C-alpha positions in Angstrom: 0.0 0.0 0.0 1.3 3.5 -0.9 2.1 5.9 1.9 -1.1 7.8 2.7 0.9 10.9 3.6 3.3 11.3 0.7 2.0 8.8 -1.8 5.5 8.1 -3.1 6.6 4.9 -1.4 5.2 1.9 0.2 3.9 2.7 3.7 6.0 0.9 6.2 7.3 1.8 9.7 10.8 2.3 8.4 9.5 4.6 5.6 7.4 6.7 8.0 10.5 7.9 9.8 11.8 9.2 6.5 8.6 10.3 4.9 8.8 13.8 3.5 5.4 14.7 4.9 6.3 13.4 8.4 9.5 15.4 8.3 7.6 18.5 7.4 5.1 18.1 10.2 7.3 16.8 13.1 10.9 17.3 11.9 11.4 20.3 14.3 10.1 18.3 17.2 12.4 15.3 16.8 15.8 14.5 15.3 14.5 12.3 12.6 17.8 12.2 10.7 19.5 10.3 13.5 16.5 8.2 14.3 16.6 4.6 13.2 13.6 2.2 12.9 15.7 -0.6 14.4 16.0 1.4 17.7 12.7 -0.3 18.5 14.7 -3.4 19.0 17.6 -1.8 20.7 19.0 -2.9 24.1 19.3 0.8 24.9 16.2 2.0 26.8 16.7 5.7 25.8 16.8 4.8 22.1 13.6 2.7 22.5 11.8 5.6 24.3 12.8 8.1 21.7 11.7 6.0 18.8 8.4 5.2 20.5 7.8 9.0 21.0 8.5 9.5 17.3 6.0 6.8 16.3 3.4 8.2 18.7 3.7 11.5 17.0 3.6 9.9 13.5 0.4 8.1 14.4 -1.1 11.4 15.4 -0.1 13.0 12.1 -1.6 10.0 10.2 -4.8 10.3 12.1 -5.1 14.1 11.5 -4.4 13.5 7.8 -7.0 10.8 7.6 -9.6 13.0 9.3 -9.0 15.8 6.7 -9.6 13.5 3.6 
């Protein structure tokens, strides 16, 4: 399925961290450039917490986008 935000790539968790529309909307709130999807599986608790906060915000962006369609 194509990304519902940018419509340019397949919508996956790893894509959403790099999605141009996500970067536009939350890029100032989080350091997305240094974020890595694989941090979800990290042994480092701080990395897990940070990536979880990013995905929480991404889900809010997707919800808002869905509600405006």
